FIDRENGU-997425 format. One line per 3 residues: number of its first residue (from 1); for each residue x, y, z negated of C-alpha. Coordinates in Angstrom, 3 decimals, padded with zeros to 6 digits. Layout:
N
NUM) X Y Z ~ ...
This chain:
86
1) 189.285 010.837 007.997 ~ 187.248 007.681 008.372 ~ 183.651 007.742 007.192
4) 183.389 003.992 006.721 ~ 185.029 002.298 003.765 ~ 186.564 -000.517 005.826
7) 187.986 001.964 008.355 ~ 189.600 003.925 005.539 ~ 191.177 000.735 004.226
10) 192.465 -000.113 007.709 ~ 194.048 003.328 007.938 ~ 195.804 002.821 004.599
13) 197.010 -000.639 005.647 ~ 198.276 000.700 008.957 ~ 200.385 003.309 007.128
16) 202.003 000.686 004.914 ~ 202.622 -001.722 007.792 ~ 204.041 001.007 010.005
19) 206.489 002.005 007.278 ~ 207.546 -001.624 006.751 ~ 207.985 -002.253 010.474
22) 209.925 000.980 010.953 ~ 212.247 000.067 008.091 ~ 212.902 -003.376 009.545
25) 213.537 -002.030 013.044 ~ 215.902 000.643 011.733 ~ 217.853 -002.031 009.844
28) 218.118 -004.105 013.027 ~ 219.328 -001.090 015.019 ~ 221.932 -000.261 012.378
31) 223.237 -003.821 012.365 ~ 223.291 -003.802 016.160 ~ 225.480 -000.680 016.167
34) 227.820 -002.255 013.599 ~ 228.086 -005.389 015.727 ~ 228.798 -003.297 018.803
37) 231.595 -001.497 016.997 ~ 233.086 -004.833 015.921 ~ 232.921 -006.119 019.514
40) 234.623 -002.970 020.789 ~ 237.384 -003.426 018.209 ~ 237.711 -007.127 019.186
43) 237.406 -008.060 015.508 ~ 236.028 -011.589 015.603 ~ 235.747 -012.067 011.839
46) 233.715 -008.899 011.246 ~ 231.651 -009.507 014.383 ~ 230.695 -013.031 013.306
49) 229.732 -011.762 009.861 ~ 227.587 -009.019 011.416 ~ 225.959 -011.527 013.766
52) 225.052 -013.780 010.865 ~ 223.495 -010.855 009.010 ~ 221.682 -009.613 012.109
55) 220.369 -013.076 012.886 ~ 218.886 -013.267 009.421 ~ 217.292 -009.844 009.805
58) 215.840 -010.757 013.214 ~ 214.342 -013.939 011.778 ~ 212.824 -011.926 008.945
61) 211.320 -009.473 011.442 ~ 209.786 -012.356 013.390 ~ 208.349 -013.821 010.216
64) 206.770 -010.449 009.338 ~ 205.394 -010.109 012.868 ~ 207.411 -006.977 013.614
67) 209.025 -008.382 016.763 ~ 208.262 -011.333 019.024 ~ 210.059 -014.631 018.547
70) 211.478 -014.646 022.082 ~ 212.862 -011.122 021.637 ~ 214.741 -012.201 018.521
73) 216.070 -015.327 020.225 ~ 217.191 -013.325 023.251 ~ 219.059 -010.833 021.067
76) 220.730 -013.594 019.027 ~ 221.770 -015.355 022.215 ~ 223.296 -012.182 023.649
79) 225.268 -011.626 020.445 ~ 226.538 -015.203 020.500 ~ 227.684 -014.778 024.123
82) 229.525 -011.570 023.220 ~ 231.194 -013.272 020.269 ~ 232.324 -016.169 022.443
85) 233.805 -013.710 024.933 ~ 236.117 -012.169 022.296
C-alpha cells in the first residue's frame, strides 16, 4: 500500500477508472459481436440499428478518454462499409 496520501488517492482513482473503462470496452465488444451476427444474417435493419448504437457508444468512450478518437472513427467507418456491402 502507498505510504503517501496522494499516492493512495491515485491508487483509488485508478481502480475506479479501470472499472469504468473496462465496462465501456466490454459494452463495445458486445455491440460489435451483435453487429457481426447481424451482418452474417444479412439483416440490414438490425445491422443499421446496431451500428447506430455502437457509434454512440464509441463516441462516449472517446469522450471519456477510454479509446482514441481515430480508433473510434476507424471502427465506425468499417461498420459503415460493411453495412453498405449488404
